[in-house]
N, C-alpha and C positions, 0 to 999 in steps of 0.2 A: 374582754379583747377579740377581736374578729380574727379569725384564721386568717395566718400569711403562708408559711411553709406547707405544703400538703405532698405526702408520699402517695403516689398512685402503684399500684401492684398491679404488673400485668400491661404490655404494649401490642394487646390483640385490638380490635376495632372499638370494644369500650374503654380500653386503657386510652388510646389516641383521642376519642373523643372527650375523654375527661380532662386529659390534658388541656385540649383546646377550651374547654369550659373554665377550668381554672385560671386561664390567662385571658379570656373574655373578662372575668370578674375581678382582675386584677393581683389574683395570687400566685404564687411560685412554687409551680409543680416540679417533682423529682420523682420521675417514672424508673421502677426497676422491673426488668425482664429478663429470665432467667436463662433465655434461648440466645441465640446468636443473631437473631433477627425479629422485627416487628413482624406483625400479623397475626398472631396468635393460632386457633385455629386453623386459620387459612394458608399457614405457611406449610407446604407439603415437605416433609422430612424422608429421605431415603430409609432410614434407620428410627424406628420408634425411641422416642426418649421416653424415660419414665417420669412421671408427675407432670406430664406434657399434653395438651390434645393432638391427636395424631389423626390424619384425613387419607383417605387412598387416592390413587392416581387419577381415575376419573370423575371425581368430585365436582358436581356442577351445582350451583346454588339454585335453591327451590326458588325464592324471590327474585322479580325482576329486577333491572337495575335500577329504575327509577322509584320503584319502593325500598329498596334497601339502602338509598344513599342517605349521606348526613344532609342535614338540612339547607344547609348554604355551601353546597359542593355537590352543585349535578355531575353527573358520569360524563365524560366524552360520549359524543352521539356516535362514534364508531364503535363502541364496544357491544358485544351482543347482551340482548335482554336478560338473557340468563347464564350468565358467567360461570366459566372453568375457574376452578381456584387460583390458577395462574393469573387470571384477568381480574381478580378481585385484588390480589396482591398490587396490580399495576395500580389499580384505582386508591388502593390503602397508602401507596408511597405517594402518589400524587398528592392525597389529601395531607400526609405529613410533611411534604416540602412546600406545599401552597400557606400553611400555616406555622412553618417555623417549629415542629412539635420535634423533631428528633434529636436537637441540641438539647433537649430536656430527657433525654432516655440513655439510662445505664444499661447497655446489654451485658449478658451472661453475668447478671448477679441475683441470685436469690436470695428473696426475704427468708429468714429463719423464724425471727418471732416476730410480736407487735404486741406490745405490752402498754397499759396505762401506768405513767410518770405517779412517782409519789404525792405529786400535787394537783392530779389529775382535777379533783373535785373544783379548784380554783383555775387551773392553768386550761385544761382540758387535751394536754399537750400527750404525745405518743413515743415511745422509744422502739425503734425500728432498728432492729439487726440484720445485716446482710453479709453476704457470704460472694466472694468470688473466687477462690480458690479454698483448697482446705485450710489452707494457714494464713488467710485473709479474711477475717470478719471485722465488720464495722460497727457501731453503735450511732444511730443518728437522732436526733429530736425534730418532730414535725407537730405542727400545731393541728393538723388533720390527717386522714387518711381515707384513701379511696380503693377499695379491693375490687379487681376487674378478671380474677383470675378464673370465671364460668365454672361449667359444671360438666366438662367431659377430659378430666384428668385422671380419673380413678374407675377404672374397669371393674364391672360388677360381674363376676364368674361365679354361678351359683351351682357350683359342682354338687353339694350336698343335695339338689333338689333332683337328680338324676343318677340313680343306682345304677350300678355298674362300670361307671365312669372311669373308675382306677384300673378296669380291665379291658376298656378299649384297644383296640390293635391299631387302630388307626392314629392321625394325628389331631389335634383339636389346640384352638386358640380364640382369642376375643376379636372381635371385629378392629378393636383398638389396635389390634396387630396387621391387619390386613393392609395391605397396600395396591396390590395388582393380581391378576388370575394370572399370572407367571408360575408354571411350575404345576398347575392344576389341569393340564391339558388331559382329556380320557379320564378322569378321575370321576368317582361318586361323591357326592358332597351334599350333607345336609347343613343347612343355614336355621338357625332356631332363633326367633324372633322376627317381627313383621314392620318395625320402625320404620324409620326411612334409610338407616343403615343396612338392616336386614332386606329390606326390597330392592337396593341399590347393590350390595354384593351380590345377591341371587342373581339378578340379572347380568351383572359384569361375568361372574364367573361360569353362566351358563352356555356364553359365547365360545367356550374352549372345552368345558366338562361332558363328561358321558351323560350325566344326569346331575341336575339339582333339586333337590326337595325342601322346601320351605315350610317349616314347621312353626304354627301359631297356635296360641292358647286363647287367642280371643279375636283374630280376624282384625279387619281393618278396614274404613275407606280408603280408597285410592283416586286419586286425581290426577289429571295433567298440568302440565305447566304450560298449555298451550289453549285458549279458549277457542269459541267456533267464531270462523274468520282466520283465525291463527295469530290473534296479539297474546301479550302474555297473559294468562289467567288470572293473574292477581292485580294487575293493572285495570282490569276490566271489572273483577268483580269486589274489590275493595274501596267503597266509597262513604260517606258519611250518609247518604240517602240510604244505600243498603244497610248500614248500620242502623238508622233509624227503622227501617221496615223489619227487619230483626227483633229488635226492641219491641217493637208495639205487635208483631204475630209472631211469636219464636216457636210454636209448636208447628204452625202452618209453614213457615220457612225451612224449618228441619224436613218436614215431609216432604215438600216441595222440590229441596234441594238432593234428596237421597233418591228421589224418583229422576230427576235428572241424572244422576250420577251413574243409576242403574241403565241408563238407556242407551251408550256405547257398548256397556257388558255388564250381567247381570252379576252383582257381586254374590249372590248365594249360589248360584250355578258355578261360580268359578271356586267356592271354597273359602271366599273372602269375607262374608257378610258378618259386621261386629253387632254385639248387642246394644254397645253404645247409639247414640243419636251423634250426628255430624260433628256438632258443635261441641260435643263434649269430650272430645280430643282431638289434639292436632292429627290431621290425616297424612298420610303416606303420598307424598309427591313422587310419581312415577309414569312416565309417558311409556317407558316400555314393558313393564309388569304382564297386562295382558296380552300383549303380542308373544310374549314368553312362555306363559299359559296355554295360550290355543296351541302353539308350536310343539307344546310337550316338553319342551327345554326345561323349564321349571315345572314342579309338580308341588300342589300345595297340600300339607298335611296336618293332623292336628298337633298336640303338643307331645313332646316325646314322655314314654312312660319309662323307659330304662334301656341299658346297653346291655348288650352282651357278646362280649369278643368283638367281632368286626359286624357286628348287627345292630341294628337300631328299632326299638319297638315303641309302636305309637300309643295312645290311649285309646284308638280303636281296635286295636289288635294286630294292626298291618305291620308288616315286618319288612324292613329293607336290610338285605344281606350287602355283604361287600363294601361297606362304605368306607371312604378311604378319609376323609375330611370332615370335621364338625367346625362350623363358624358360630361360636355366640355371641349373637347379636344383643345381649340381654340388657342393654343400659349400663348406667354408671353411678355408682354412689357420689356422694356429693359432700364437701367439709371443706372446711379451710385450717390446716394443720399448724399454720403460724400464728392463729388467733387464739386468745383465751377461751377454754371450754364454755365459761358462763355466757361469750356471745355467740355461742352456736347452740342454744336451747332450740327446740322445735314447737311449733303450733299445730298439730295435725303432722301432716307430712312435709310441711315447709318449715323454711328458719322463721323465727319469730321476730320480724322485721315488719315496723311501720313502711306502709308503702311500697314492700320488698326493698328499701333502701337502709333505714334507722333501725338501731336496736333502741327498744323503749327504756330500757334502765338506765342507760348512761346518763351520768348528770350533766353532761357535755355533749350536745349531738355532733362530735367530731370523728365519727368514722361512718362512713357509708359503703354499702355495697352497690356496685353497678353493675348492669348486664346478667346478674341471675336471674333468669326470668323465662318463661314460655307466654307467646302468644299467636294468634292466628295471622303471624305477619312477620318483617325481618326485625332482626335482633336490633340492627344498627339505629333506627330512630329511636326505639324504645331506650337504650343505652344512654344516647345522647341526651334524652330529655329528662330521664333521670341524672344524667352529671350535672346538667343547668339548673336542676332544682336543687341538688344536693351541695352546689359551691354556694348559691345564694345563704342556704340556710348556714352554710360555713360563715359565710359573711354577717350573718346578721339580719340579713335582709328579709328574711322568712323565718318563722318563730313556730316551733313545733308545737302540739297541744302537750298538755301535762302526761307523765306516764300512764297515767289510767285511763285516760282518754284514747292515749294510743295502744292500749291493750284492749280495751274494748273494740274497736275499730278493726285491731288484728284477727280476734275473735269473729268478729262479723264477717270481716272480709274472707276470711278461712273457712267458714260455715259456707258462705256463699258460693265459693270456688269449688268445695267438695260436693256441693247441690249441683251445681250446673257442669262441672268437667269430671272426667273420669281419671282423677287423682290417684297417684301411687307412689311407693317410695322412690321410683325411678323417674316419676314427672311429676312433681309437688308443685308446680311452679306455674298457674294459668294463670292469664290476665285477658281481660277483654281489649282487644288490640286500639281503636280508636279511644273509646272511653278512659281506658288506663292513660294515654297519652294527654287527653284534654284534661282529666284532673289534676296532673302535673302542670300542664300549661297553663292552667287557670291561676294554678297560684305564683308560678313565674311571671304572668302578666303575657304571657305569648299565642293565649287561644285565641282562633280567629273567631272575629264577630261576624256571623255569616247574614243575620239580618240586614246590620249596617253595611255589608258589603253587598247585597242587593240594591241598596238605594243608592250607595255610591259609584259603585263600580261592575254593572250587572254582569258583563263580560268575565270578568273575575271570579262572580260569586257562582255563576253557573259550573264553572271549571271546579272550583272547591267544593260545593255540594254535591252536583251530581256526578261528576269526574273524580278519577281516582285519589284518593286521601295519601298524597305524596308528602315528603316530610317537610316540604317549601311552604305550607302553610301554617309552619309554627315559626316562621323569620319576619312574617307580614307585619308584625306587629311586637309592642313592648322592649322590654329589655332583650338586646341580642337581636333588633331589628335587622334585617339583610335588605339593602336596597333593590339588589337583583331577585329578590323571592318571586314577585309578582310576574316577570318576565320568564323566570324559572318553571312557573306553572304553566302561563300560556305557550311556552315551546316544548313542553316536555312529551307531547305527541310526535315532534320532529325527532328528538332523541330515540323514541321508539321506534319509527318507522325507518331512521336512517339504515342500521345495520342490514336491512331487508334489501337494500339497493345495491346488489351485488349484479343483479341482471334485472334491468327495468324492461317490463313489456310494454311495446309502443301502443299506442292508442289505435282502435280501427278508424279506419276510413270513416269521415263523415257523411252521414245520410240524409236522405232528403228532407226538407222540413217537415216539422212535425213528429218526427219519429226520434227516438234517444236510446242510446243503448245503456246498458247498466253499468259499464264503464265510465260513459262519458258524464254519469252523474255523482260519480264517486270525488269528494273533495277531503284533502287531509283531515284528521278526526279535528284537530285544533280549531278550526276553522267551522266545524260542521255541527250545529245544533242537533241535527238528525243522530249524530253517530252518538252524543250523550244519549239521547232515547234508547239507542241500543243498547248501549251498556246498562241503563236502568233496566230495561227489558231482560237482561242477561241476571241483573241482580233478583229480579223478580223472579230468575228461573223461568220464564214464559216463554223464551225461546224455542 
């Protein structure tokens, strides 16, 4: 019997799109959210809430709004391209309202346990125990479960790796606890770790602190949100054409891109040069870090060797005295405490999940993990495609391979992932952004047919292949087809340009016939094939 009642655990972006996917397939979702509001990671909280994701006040999303949108819900044109967390919440609320998702969400309800029913081999059903208050626990029976709790809830604080920390005279805490630079005025601060949080926090604190020292063991590639010409970097660089070029010429693409990244500032000179190639690890997205380094407000240091009183000693022998605060931006542990231990087995550093979604040993594929993934792009489209695929598996419309075949694919996928990416316990979950979505969309029946588009709709085909790989492409055809997908693609540049129109620069006076100014030849990108070619040149790293 196909699944009917589905428990969705978590009401962040992955949970919201999973609710919607259930509704699209005629399933009955019930979402349990432990917090008092939707939004998950993007819901800012003045005080950290244990067991939940937390962000700091200054967080701005790394992906632009068109690239991080859900596939049938373009963001309002007036929203900025790279949104502050408060604006992401506006978008998520609009999404929930448009598709009537909130009526399926039970706030301030924590899932305590998820376990198979005694007759699971026949029914595939799960017992889900929830708690609203200490004295109010309930047991529910569901035909299927979707886990959407993410991987930024359990801070990793490796104090044993730092001798002398117990005698440190200053204050230390994990980046999970960081909210703003308030109270750090005039302090000497060491930030350990150069992921996106470490880079952001170092820059944020450096605006008020006496000095910030950013300690990194391995370095990182640093890219900005702004591409040449001022457009969002990801909407210019993430395309199907660019993906094809990287597939055909991986080594050349890496070397050329790294050379391009070193043009505005030499990573080696700035102490940031990593050993790994660019596409081996998600880069640090930070527009301000180079400026803070060149001004001396942030000083890059190697790994911390030990602490001694108020001093921090680094592996190169240098010492910083009178340190007031240490921020450990050392990543997160991951796990699902409410799930049986057998379902949390690992393959390498990653969970043993087929397509990063289904556990291969379950006799019935009625438990899916959605949004537990990393890629060179926004999480929302990845999670949405996972949810669309998983709900069709629940309904029996897609059949999974045998457990043996799934295990072989998991092992192969894991080996390839470790070969191509610099995986670790903190960052174990990498996928190739477009190929991964395409692989799921192929089974759903929603993968765009590019050759056919060039025959039937060349205007659209040019945007789909050469232009940004926006999520609307996965609503052009198949189950879940959206009639507005074509228009969303053809107008996406309008929504990119709209937030810039806060001061429109007047056109220069018309010059005599036979002369043209550069400004007079500019046409908005959605009507300009030449612009697509410039985007392609950017992807080729030739500009």
